[in-house]
PyMOL commands that place a pseudoatom at each C-alpha (Angstrom):
pseudoatom trace, name=CA, resn=MET, resi=1, chain=A, elem=C, hetatm=0, pos=[21.069, -3.211, 10.423]
pseudoatom trace, name=CA, resn=LYS, resi=2, chain=A, elem=C, hetatm=0, pos=[22.765, -4.337, 7.384]
pseudoatom trace, name=CA, resn=LEU, resi=3, chain=A, elem=C, hetatm=0, pos=[23.194, -2.669, 3.756]
pseudoatom trace, name=CA, resn=HIS, resi=4, chain=A, elem=C, hetatm=0, pos=[22.301, -4.120, 0.783]
pseudoatom trace, name=CA, resn=GLU, resi=5, chain=A, elem=C, hetatm=0, pos=[23.500, -3.449, -2.808]
pseudoatom trace, name=CA, resn=LEU, resi=6, chain=A, elem=C, hetatm=0, pos=[20.922, -4.517, -5.579]
pseudoatom trace, name=CA, resn=LYS, resi=7, chain=A, elem=C, hetatm=0, pos=[20.367, -3.502, -9.628]
pseudoatom trace, name=CA, resn=THR, resi=8, chain=A, elem=C, hetatm=0, pos=[17.363, -2.288, -11.025]
pseudoatom trace, name=CA, resn=TRP, resi=9, chain=A, elem=C, hetatm=0, pos=[16.236, -1.717, -14.223]
pseudoatom trace, name=CA, resn=PRO, resi=10, chain=A, elem=C, hetatm=0, pos=[15.716, 2.158, -15.307]
pseudoatom trace, name=CA, resn=SER, resi=11, chain=A, elem=C, hetatm=0, pos=[12.168, 2.192, -15.521]
pseudoatom trace, name=CA, resn=ASN, resi=12, chain=A, elem=C, hetatm=0, pos=[12.173, 0.744, -12.272]
pseudoatom trace, name=CA, resn=TYR, resi=13, chain=A, elem=C, hetatm=0, pos=[14.492, 3.184, -10.828]
pseudoatom trace, name=CA, resn=GLN, resi=14, chain=A, elem=C, hetatm=0, pos=[12.772, 6.104, -12.311]
pseudoatom trace, name=CA, resn=ALA, resi=15, chain=A, elem=C, hetatm=0, pos=[9.621, 5.169, -10.798]
pseudoatom trace, name=CA, resn=MET, resi=16, chain=A, elem=C, hetatm=0, pos=[11.308, 5.042, -7.386]
pseudoatom trace, name=CA, resn=VAL, resi=17, chain=A, elem=C, hetatm=0, pos=[13.211, 8.545, -7.568]
pseudoatom trace, name=CA, resn=ASP, resi=18, chain=A, elem=C, hetatm=0, pos=[9.496, 9.934, -8.575]
pseudoatom trace, name=CA, resn=GLY, resi=19, chain=A, elem=C, hetatm=0, pos=[8.222, 8.692, -5.303]
pseudoatom trace, name=CA, resn=VAL, resi=20, chain=A, elem=C, hetatm=0, pos=[5.617, 6.614, -7.142]
pseudoatom trace, name=CA, resn=LYS, resi=21, chain=A, elem=C, hetatm=0, pos=[7.408, 3.167, -6.514]
pseudoatom trace, name=CA, resn=THR, resi=22, chain=A, elem=C, hetatm=0, pos=[7.523, 2.197, -3.011]
pseudoatom trace, name=CA, resn=TRP, resi=23, chain=A, elem=C, hetatm=0, pos=[7.903, -1.406, -2.725]
pseudoatom trace, name=CA, resn=ASP, resi=24, chain=A, elem=C, hetatm=0, pos=[10.406, -4.150, -4.354]
pseudoatom trace, name=CA, resn=TRP, resi=25, chain=A, elem=C, hetatm=0, pos=[9.963, -7.677, -4.900]
pseudoatom trace, name=CA, resn=ARG, resi=26, chain=A, elem=C, hetatm=0, pos=[12.978, -9.512, -4.434]
pseudoatom trace, name=CA, resn=ARG, resi=27, chain=A, elem=C, hetatm=0, pos=[14.153, -13.258, -3.776]
pseudoatom trace, name=CA, resn=ASP, resi=28, chain=A, elem=C, hetatm=0, pos=[14.713, -13.446, -0.226]
pseudoatom trace, name=CA, resn=ASP, resi=29, chain=A, elem=C, hetatm=0, pos=[15.944, -16.852, 0.244]
pseudoatom trace, name=CA, resn=ASP, resi=30, chain=A, elem=C, hetatm=0, pos=[19.719, -15.586, -0.403]
pseudoatom trace, name=CA, resn=ARG, resi=31, chain=A, elem=C, hetatm=0, pos=[19.642, -12.404, 1.799]
pseudoatom trace, name=CA, resn=ASP, resi=32, chain=A, elem=C, hetatm=0, pos=[18.574, -12.077, 5.216]
pseudoatom trace, name=CA, resn=PHE, resi=33, chain=A, elem=C, hetatm=0, pos=[15.833, -8.600, 4.717]
pseudoatom trace, name=CA, resn=GLU, resi=34, chain=A, elem=C, hetatm=0, pos=[15.285, -7.126, 7.829]
pseudoatom trace, name=CA, resn=VAL, resi=35, chain=A, elem=C, hetatm=0, pos=[12.965, -3.884, 8.373]
pseudoatom trace, name=CA, resn=GLY, resi=36, chain=A, elem=C, hetatm=0, pos=[15.558, -1.294, 8.920]
pseudoatom trace, name=CA, resn=ASP, resi=37, chain=A, elem=C, hetatm=0, pos=[17.694, -2.323, 6.720]
pseudoatom trace, name=CA, resn=ARG, resi=38, chain=A, elem=C, hetatm=0, pos=[19.449, -0.120, 4.198]
pseudoatom trace, name=CA, resn=ILE, resi=39, chain=A, elem=C, hetatm=0, pos=[19.647, -0.918, -0.071]
pseudoatom trace, name=CA, resn=THR, resi=40, chain=A, elem=C, hetatm=0, pos=[21.570, 0.987, -2.589]
pseudoatom trace, name=CA, resn=PHE, resi=41, chain=A, elem=C, hetatm=0, pos=[19.827, 0.650, -5.377]
pseudoatom trace, name=CA, resn=PHE, resi=42, chain=A, elem=C, hetatm=0, pos=[22.146, 0.750, -8.900]
pseudoatom trace, name=CA, resn=GLU, resi=43, chain=A, elem=C, hetatm=0, pos=[20.741, 1.867, -12.095]
pseudoatom trace, name=CA, resn=PHE, resi=44, chain=A, elem=C, hetatm=0, pos=[21.418, -1.230, -14.410]
pseudoatom trace, name=CA, resn=ASP, resi=45, chain=A, elem=C, hetatm=0, pos=[20.777, -0.615, -18.200]
pseudoatom trace, name=CA, resn=PRO, resi=46, chain=A, elem=C, hetatm=0, pos=[19.915, -4.137, -19.242]
pseudoatom trace, name=CA, resn=HIS, resi=47, chain=A, elem=C, hetatm=0, pos=[20.389, -3.190, -23.366]
pseudoatom trace, name=CA, resn=GLU, resi=48, chain=A, elem=C, hetatm=0, pos=[23.868, -1.792, -22.485]
pseudoatom trace, name=CA, resn=GLN, resi=49, chain=A, elem=C, hetatm=0, pos=[24.530, -4.465, -20.028]
pseudoatom trace, name=CA, resn=ARG, resi=50, chain=A, elem=C, hetatm=0, pos=[25.799, -1.951, -17.829]
pseudoatom trace, name=CA, resn=ASP, resi=51, chain=A, elem=C, hetatm=0, pos=[25.626, 0.110, -14.702]
pseudoatom trace, name=CA, resn=THR, resi=52, chain=A, elem=C, hetatm=0, pos=[24.624, 3.832, -15.648]
pseudoatom trace, name=CA, resn=ASN, resi=53, chain=A, elem=C, hetatm=0, pos=[26.326, 5.381, -12.100]
pseudoatom trace, name=CA, resn=ARG, resi=54, chain=A, elem=C, hetatm=0, pos=[23.260, 6.285, -10.837]
pseudoatom trace, name=CA, resn=GLU, resi=55, chain=A, elem=C, hetatm=0, pos=[22.352, 5.433, -7.078]
pseudoatom trace, name=CA, resn=LEU, resi=56, chain=A, elem=C, hetatm=0, pos=[19.450, 5.283, -4.702]
pseudoatom trace, name=CA, resn=GLN, resi=57, chain=A, elem=C, hetatm=0, pos=[19.120, 5.103, -0.994]
pseudoatom trace, name=CA, resn=MET, resi=58, chain=A, elem=C, hetatm=0, pos=[16.170, 3.442, 0.586]
pseudoatom trace, name=CA, resn=VAL, resi=59, chain=A, elem=C, hetatm=0, pos=[15.568, 2.144, 3.373]
pseudoatom trace, name=CA, resn=ILE, resi=60, chain=A, elem=C, hetatm=0, pos=[12.945, -1.205, 4.354]
pseudoatom trace, name=CA, resn=SER, resi=61, chain=A, elem=C, hetatm=0, pos=[9.951, 0.005, 5.845]
pseudoatom trace, name=CA, resn=TYR, resi=62, chain=A, elem=C, hetatm=0, pos=[7.614, -3.136, 6.004]
pseudoatom trace, name=CA, resn=ILE, resi=63, chain=A, elem=C, hetatm=0, pos=[8.046, -7.325, 4.807]
pseudoatom trace, name=CA, resn=MET, resi=64, chain=A, elem=C, hetatm=0, pos=[5.987, -9.538, 3.030]
pseudoatom trace, name=CA, resn=HIS, resi=65, chain=A, elem=C, hetatm=0, pos=[7.233, -12.843, 3.325]
pseudoatom trace, name=CA, resn=GLY, resi=66, chain=A, elem=C, hetatm=0, pos=[6.304, -15.660, 0.805]
pseudoatom trace, name=CA, resn=GLY, resi=67, chain=A, elem=C, hetatm=0, pos=[4.393, -18.668, 1.164]
pseudoatom trace, name=CA, resn=GLN, resi=68, chain=A, elem=C, hetatm=0, pos=[1.487, -16.309, 1.977]
pseudoatom trace, name=CA, resn=PHE, resi=69, chain=A, elem=C, hetatm=0, pos=[-1.184, -14.187, 0.130]
pseudoatom trace, name=CA, resn=GLY, resi=70, chain=A, elem=C, hetatm=0, pos=[-0.178, -15.407, -3.068]
pseudoatom trace, name=CA, resn=ILE, resi=71, chain=A, elem=C, hetatm=0, pos=[3.758, -14.485, -2.792]
pseudoatom trace, name=CA, resn=PRO, resi=72, chain=A, elem=C, hetatm=0, pos=[5.642, -17.829, -3.443]
pseudoatom trace, name=CA, resn=PRO, resi=73, chain=A, elem=C, hetatm=0, pos=[8.017, -19.057, -1.040]
pseudoatom trace, name=CA, resn=GLY, resi=74, chain=A, elem=C, hetatm=0, pos=[11.779, -17.771, -1.109]
pseudoatom trace, name=CA, resn=TYR, resi=75, chain=A, elem=C, hetatm=0, pos=[9.987, -14.610, -2.356]
pseudoatom trace, name=CA, resn=CYS, resi=76, chain=A, elem=C, hetatm=0, pos=[9.139, -11.207, -0.458]
pseudoatom trace, name=CA, resn=ILE, resi=77, chain=A, elem=C, hetatm=0, pos=[7.575, -7.577, -1.208]
pseudoatom trace, name=CA, resn=MET, resi=78, chain=A, elem=C, hetatm=0, pos=[9.395, -4.670, 0.748]
pseudoatom trace, name=CA, resn=SER, resi=79, chain=A, elem=C, hetatm=0, pos=[8.138, -1.547, 1.195]
pseudoatom trace, name=CA, resn=ILE, resi=80, chain=A, elem=C, hetatm=0, pos=[10.823, 0.962, 0.808]
pseudoatom trace, name=CA, resn=VAL, resi=81, chain=A, elem=C, hetatm=0, pos=[11.362, 4.575, 1.926]
pseudoatom trace, name=CA, resn=GLU, resi=82, chain=A, elem=C, hetatm=0, pos=[13.756, 7.189, 0.827]
pseudoatom trace, name=CA, resn=ASP, resi=83, chain=A, elem=C, hetatm=0, pos=[17.029, 7.024, 3.612]
pseudoatom trace, name=CA, resn=LYS, resi=84, chain=A, elem=C, hetatm=0, pos=[17.055, 10.892, 4.209]
for i in range(1, 84): cmd.bond("trace and resi %d" % i, "trace and resi %d" % (i + 1))
show_as sticks, trace
zoom trace
């Protein structure tokens, strides 16, 4: 199990907090994402170019890697659940 730290914009961050965004789309050719890994999402304001100091802990529950189903190679879609 690894810990990943990722930035996410406010609209995506709030959707994760609200429980309506249960997935994330990322490049995976520079990281080794695996089911069971933990992700700390840091809310990042692109207009202010700074972190907002809000963070959310999630766990990867499923990964679909690129090169199939229309997902480009080097990318993945991960199902994520709140880390309780």
